[in-house]
C-alpha positions in Angstrom: 71.5 30.5 -92.1 68.5 28.3 -91.5 68.0 26.3 -88.3 68.0 23.1 -90.3 70.7 23.8 -92.9 72.3 20.7 -94.2 69.7 18.3 -92.7 67.6 15.8 -94.5 64.1 15.0 -93.1 61.7 12.2 -93.8 58.0 13.0 -93.0 55.1 10.6 -93.3 51.6 11.8 -94.1 53.1 14.9 -95.6 50.5 15.4 -98.3 48.3 17.3 -95.9 47.8 18.7 -92.4 50.4 18.8 -89.8 53.1 17.0 -91.7 52.7 19.1 -94.8 53.0 22.3 -92.8 56.1 20.8 -91.2 57.6 19.9 -94.5 57.2 23.5 -95.6 58.6 24.8 -92.3 61.6 22.4 -92.5 62.4 23.4 -96.0 62.1 27.1 -95.0 64.8 26.4 -92.4 67.1 24.8 -94.9 66.3 21.1 -94.7 65.8 18.8 -97.7 62.5 16.9 -97.3 61.1 13.6 -98.3 57.3 13.5 -98.5 56.0 10.0 -97.7 52.3 9.9 -98.6 49.9 7.2 -99.8 47.7 9.8 -101.7 49.7 10.4 -104.9 47.9 13.6 -105.9 48.3 15.1 -102.4 52.0 14.0 -102.3 52.9 15.5 -105.6 51.0 18.7 -104.7 53.0 19.0 -101.5 56.3 18.4 -103.3 55.4 21.2 -105.8 54.5 23.6 -103.0 57.8 23.0 -101.2 59.7 23.5 -104.4 57.7 26.6 -105.3 58.6 28.0 -101.8 62.3 27.5 -102.7 62.9 24.2 -100.9 64.2 20.9 -102.1 61.7 18.0 -101.8 60.9 14.6 -103.2 57.6 12.8 -103.0 57.6 9.0 -102.4 54.4 7.0 -102.6 54.3 5.1 -99.3 52.0 2.9 -97.4 53.3 3.3 -93.9 51.6 0.2 -92.6 53.7 -2.0 -95.0 57.3 -2.8 -94.1 58.5 -3.2 -97.7 56.9 0.2 -98.7 58.5 2.0 -95.8 61.9 0.4 -96.4 61.8 1.5 -100.1 60.8 5.1 -99.1 63.7 5.4 -96.6 66.2 4.0 -99.1 64.9 6.3 -101.8 65.4 9.3 -99.5 69.0 8.4 -98.7 69.7 7.6 -102.3 68.5 11.1 -103.3 69.8 13.2 -100.5 72.7 11.2 -99.2 71.8 11.0 -95.5 69.0 11.1 -93.0 68.9 13.4 -90.0 65.3 13.7 -88.9 62.1 11.7 -89.1 58.7 12.9 -88.3 56.2 10.0 -88.1 53.0 11.9 -88.5 50.7 9.7 -90.6 47.7 8.5 -88.6 44.2 9.2 -87.4 41.2 7.8 -85.7 38.2 6.1 -87.1 34.6 7.0 -86.2 34.0 3.3 -85.7 36.5 3.4 -82.7 33.7 2.6 -80.2 33.7 1.0 -76.7 35.7 -2.2 -76.6 32.8 -4.6 -76.3 31.2 -3.2 -79.4 34.4 -2.7 -81.6 35.0 -4.6 -84.8 38.4 -6.3 -84.6 39.3 -4.7 -88.0 38.9 -1.2 -86.6 41.4 -2.1 -83.8 43.9 -3.6 -86.1 43.7 -0.8 -88.6 44.1 1.9 -86.0 47.1 0.2 -84.3 48.8 -0.4 -87.7 48.4 3.2 -88.8 49.3 4.9 -85.6 51.7 2.6 -83.8 53.1 0.0 -86.2 53.9 2.8 -88.7 56.4 4.7 -86.5 58.0 1.4 -85.6 58.6 0.6 -89.2 60.0 4.0 -90.0 62.4 3.8 -87.1 63.3 0.2 -88.0 64.5 1.4 -91.4 65.5 4.9 -90.7 67.6 4.6 -87.5 70.5 2.7 -89.2 70.9 5.7 -91.5 70.8 8.1 -88.6 73.5 6.1 -86.9 75.7 6.4 -90.0 75.0 10.1 -90.1 76.3 10.4 -86.5 72.9 11.2 -84.9 69.5 12.6 -85.6 66.1 13.5 -84.3 63.0 11.3 -84.3 59.7 13.1 -83.8 56.6 10.9 -83.2 53.1 12.1 -83.1 51.0 11.1 -80.1 47.8 12.9 -79.0 46.3 14.4 -75.9 44.0 11.4 -76.0 47.1 9.2 -75.5 47.7 11.1 -72.2 44.3 10.6 -70.6 41.2 8.5 -70.7 39.3 8.6 -74.0 36.2 7.5 -75.7 38.3 6.1 -78.5 40.1 3.0 -77.0 42.0 1.9 -80.1 43.3 5.4 -80.9 44.1 6.2 -77.2 46.0 2.8 -76.9 48.0 3.5 -80.0 48.9 7.1 -79.1 49.7 6.1 -75.5 52.0 3.4 -76.9 53.8 6.1 -78.8 54.8 7.8 -75.5 56.4 4.6 -74.2 57.9 3.7 -77.6 59.5 7.2 -77.8 61.0 6.9 -74.3 62.5 3.5 -75.3 64.0 4.9 -78.5 65.6 7.7 -76.5 67.2 5.2 -74.1 68.3 2.7 -76.7 70.0 5.1 -79.2 71.4 7.9 -77.0 74.9 6.5 -77.5 74.5 7.1 -81.2 73.6 10.8 -80.8 69.9 10.1 -81.7 67.2 11.9 -79.8 63.5 10.8 -79.8 60.6 13.0 -78.7 56.9 13.0 -79.2 54.3 15.8 -79.7 50.8 15.3 -78.3 48.5 17.8 -80.1 45.0 18.6 -79.0 42.5 19.8 -81.7 44.3 20.9 -84.8 42.4 22.4 -87.7 43.7 20.1 -90.4 41.8 19.5 -93.6 40.5 16.2 -92.2 39.5 17.7 -88.9 37.6 20.6 -90.5 35.7 18.2 -92.7 34.8 15.8 -89.9 34.0 18.2 -87.0 33.4 21.7 -88.2 29.8 22.5 -89.2 28.9 26.1 -89.1 25.2 25.5 -89.0 25.2 24.7 -85.3 26.5 28.2 -84.6 23.3 29.7 -85.7 20.9 27.1 -84.4 18.4 28.2 -81.8 18.9 24.9 -79.9 22.3 23.5 -80.8 23.0 19.8 -80.5 24.7 18.4 -77.3 27.8 17.8 -79.4 27.8 21.4 -80.4 27.4 22.6 -76.9 30.3 20.4 -75.8 32.5 22.0 -78.4 31.7 25.5 -77.2 32.3 24.4 -73.6 35.7 23.0 -74.5 36.7 26.2 -76.2 35.7 28.2 -73.1 37.6 25.9 -70.7 40.7 25.5 -72.9 41.0 28.6 -75.1 44.5 27.6 -76.3 43.5 24.0 -77.3 42.4 24.6 -80.9 45.4 25.2 -83.1 46.6 25.3 -86.7 49.0 22.9 -88.4 51.7 25.6 -88.3 51.5 25.6 -84.5 52.7 22.0 -84.4 55.2 22.5 -87.2 56.9 25.2 -85.1 57.4 22.7 -82.3 58.7 20.1 -84.8 61.2 22.5 -86.2 62.5 23.1 -82.7 62.8 19.4 -82.0 64.5 18.7 -85.3 67.0 21.5 -84.7 70.1 21.5 -82.5 68.4 24.0 -80.3 66.6 21.1 -78.6 69.8 19.1 -78.0 69.0 18.7 -74.3 65.5 17.2 -74.9 65.0 13.5 -75.5 62.5 11.0 -74.3 59.9 13.7 -73.8 56.3 14.0 -74.9 55.3 17.7 -75.4 51.6 18.3 -74.9 50.3 20.8 -77.4 46.7 20.7 -76.3 46.0 23.9 -74.5 46.1 22.3 -71.1 43.4 19.6 -71.8 45.7 16.8 -70.6 47.1 18.8 -67.7 44.1 20.1 -65.7 40.3 19.9 -65.4 38.5 23.2 -65.4 34.8 23.2 -64.5 32.7 25.0 -67.1 29.9 27.2 -65.6 27.4 28.1 -68.3 26.7 31.8 -68.7 23.2 33.0 -67.6 
């Protein structure tokens, strides 16, 4: 018996990274999964991987910032699998142009908010009525440790901070329908995108590494549990989607190795 036997899950951004790892983990635990992804090649590949692992999956090309696209994806999921029990709203990300407010282009702000905050609203708007029909369900939103503290990325931090309050409100509004809502706030996760953007092995061997490289080393020393793999977040999502977490709703679970919980002074080695 899997922990998610009989459940149907809808996951956004599931062509890669955290959501893809979660789709595989959900399927391993017995859930049928709908992979909502804007990248057709990535979505189809993820669907094949879930099926190859023995799971039941469908890929739906979806632009999570467009109401009609999200609505079609949710309806296709229910038409295929008959119900909806869990949603993981994971698509998102920050832009390198997310600079101090007085320097930021308005388009960067609007794009960041649409992808990270409007998107889970649209998924809930269309998905919650089906969860109500099913007699309950679990909503899992993705925040970030940057949504729990001050950040150099104001648009991203605002969106991810908004997720925390939005999740609490969902928990309050739909408790009578047996629907739980929680958020996960990851720290640094080694997704394909993160590795491509931030990991450059050259600095490891440099005689005088850059200030950015020294900062990365310092963070690892201060917060040794803060750099994780997609599967680490997927394991939390499986718990939140399962009945094992039935007493948890309205919570945001930091998965950041303590970065949002405490400040530890880094003393360089001599």
